[in-house]
N, C-alpha and C positions, 0 to 999 in steps of 0.2 A: 807726397803725404809725410809728415814729420814722424820721427819715432814715438812722439807722445800720442799721436793721433793711432798710430798702429797699435800700440800698447793697450788705448781705450778701447778699440774695437775688439781686441782679442778678450780683453776683460767682460767686456759687453756680451760677446759670443759664449764664454765660458760660463757666464751667469744664466745666460738663457737655457744653456744644457742642464745645468744643475736643477734650475726650475722644473724643467720638464720630466727629469729623470725623479726628482722629488715627489713631483704630484702624481706620477705614475705609481711609484713604489708606496706613498701613504695610502693611495686610494686602495691598493691590490692588499696590503698587509696591515695597516694600521699606522697612524704615526710613529707611536713608541715602540713598535715592533722594528722599526728600519732605524740603521744607525747613519750617521754622518760619512761614515767610510763606505757605507753600500751605496750611500747615493754619490759619493765622489766616484766609485767604481762604474757605476751604471752611468754616470755622465761621462765617463771616459777620461777622469782625471786620474793622471799618476799621482798627484800630491792629496793625500788621505786628509789633509786639512783644508782643502778647498771650500767645503761648505762654510768651515766656522770664518774663514779669511774673506769670504765675499758676502756672507750674510750673518754672521754672528751665532746667535742662539738657533735651536731648533724653531723656537716660537717665531724669532725674526724671519727665518725661511718658509715658516706658513703663513704669516703676514704678506710677504712678497709674493707668493702665488696667489692668494685671495686677491691683492692688488691687481696683479696682471690680468685678471678675468673682471673685475669690477669695473674697470675702466670702459670696457666694450659693452657689458650688461648695461651699464649707466647710459650710455649713447642709445641704446637699443630703446630704452624705457622712456627716455626723454623725448624720443621721435612718437612713441604711441602716445605719451601725455598730450603732445602736441595736438595728435589726432582727435585725442578724446575732448579737448577743451572743457566745458563747463557742464558735462553730461550729467544728467540725473539716473543714469540705468548703471545698477549695480554691477553688473557683467563686465561694462567699459572699464570699470576699475580694477575689478578682479583680473581681467584681463592684462591689465598694466603692471599687476603685482606678479602674475603668473608667466607669461608669455617671454618676457626678456632672457631669462635664464635658458630656457629650452630652444629659443631661437639661438642664441650664442650657441649652445650645443652642437646644434645643426650646422653652425657655420664652420664650427672647428673641423668638421669631418669624421672619418672612423679610423682608428677608435678613438674615444675621448675617455678620459679620467676624472673630469673636474667634479661631475656630479657624486661620484663616490667618495671625491676627497672630501667635500662638503659635507656629506652624512658622517665621514669619520670624524671631521673637526666638531661639528654640532653636537656629537654625543660625547666630546671629552669635556669634561668640568673645567680642566685647565685652559683649553684651547678655544672653547666656545665665544668666550668673550673677544676674542680677535675678530671672529666672524661677525659677531654683533656690531663692533666698533667699524670695520670696513666694508661690510655690505650691507647689514640690516639698517644700518644708520645712515644710508646713502639719502642725499636730499631727495632724488625723485623717488625713491622707495616711500619715503615719509608723504610725500606728496599724493601717491597713490593710494596708500591706507587711509589717508585724510579724507580723500575724495570717496573710498569705500564707505568709511564711518558715516560721512553724510547722508549715504543712501540708506542708513540703517538706524533711523531717530528711535525706534520703537524696541531697540534690541537694549537691554539694560546694561551697564557698564560692565558688571561682573561676568556677564554672559559674552559680552563682547570680547574680553579680556581671555577667556577660556576658548573660545571659538577661535579667536587668533592664534592662540596657541597649537590648537588641532591643524589649524590651515599652514601653518608654519611646517609641523611635521609632514603634511603630504607634499608641500613644495620642495623641501629637502629631500625626502626620502623615496618618492616616486620616481623622479628623473634618475636617481641612484640605482633603483631596481630594475630602469628599463635599460640604463648603462650598460648594468652588471649582465642582464640578458643579453643584451647585443654583444658583448664582448665573449659571452658563451656560445653563441651562434643559437641562441633560442628564440622561440616565436615570441613576438610581443603582442598586446592587445590592439595597440596603433600602429599604424603602418610608419609613420613618418613622427619626428619631432612635432612638427606643427600640428598633426593630429593629436598628438599627445599632448600638447599645451591644450587645445581645444578640451579634451576629453578631462583636463584636471581643472580648467576653468568650470567647466560644468559642474563639476564634484564641490567645488569651493562656494560656487554660487549656491547650489542646494544646502551646503553646511550652514551658509549665512541665514538662509531663508527658511531653515527648519522651527518648527514652534519652538516657543521656549515653555518648558514645564517646569514649575518651581523655579529653582536656579541655585547656582553655586552655593554652598554654604563653606565657604574659607573661613579658615581660622585667623 
């Protein structure tokens, strides 16, 4: 093994330590409440400039964390989409939107921090666009959403946009609440992440199938 290979492996290991430490701290405290120095210390790095050296800005670090998880989430969704085929059942498509994140969280073991990290990022105006670009714009997610919309021809476009936003809030914040409860040792409504995915899918199918009374009067 050459010296260059050893250095590359060491750099890769350091990056992974930083990503893990940053994800946990951002999830627990909020992104802007945590300094790069605190991340470096939590990652066991004596050099306080390690985060900037390996990732650049805090936004770059957030993007790297998202990308780390999106790869696996995309793989899960692609598998579910292959099983769905050209289904005309709304629930099949909602399941493809909801389940990949929760299945990924289940596979990570315990504890996890990614759901709370996502909730922190999605509520920050400066960072939300990163999540949109890296996660919400993923090709498999677009395919699942398009399939879902094909099952809802009777829902007006403005109502569809409104309910899509409501569904996004549920998909982001309900897993975060479950993850927070698990970290605190608090009893959760559903026993497993798989059960939680089923319950969340039920809720979002109901949201989409709810009657339309009037409609949004956006400006």
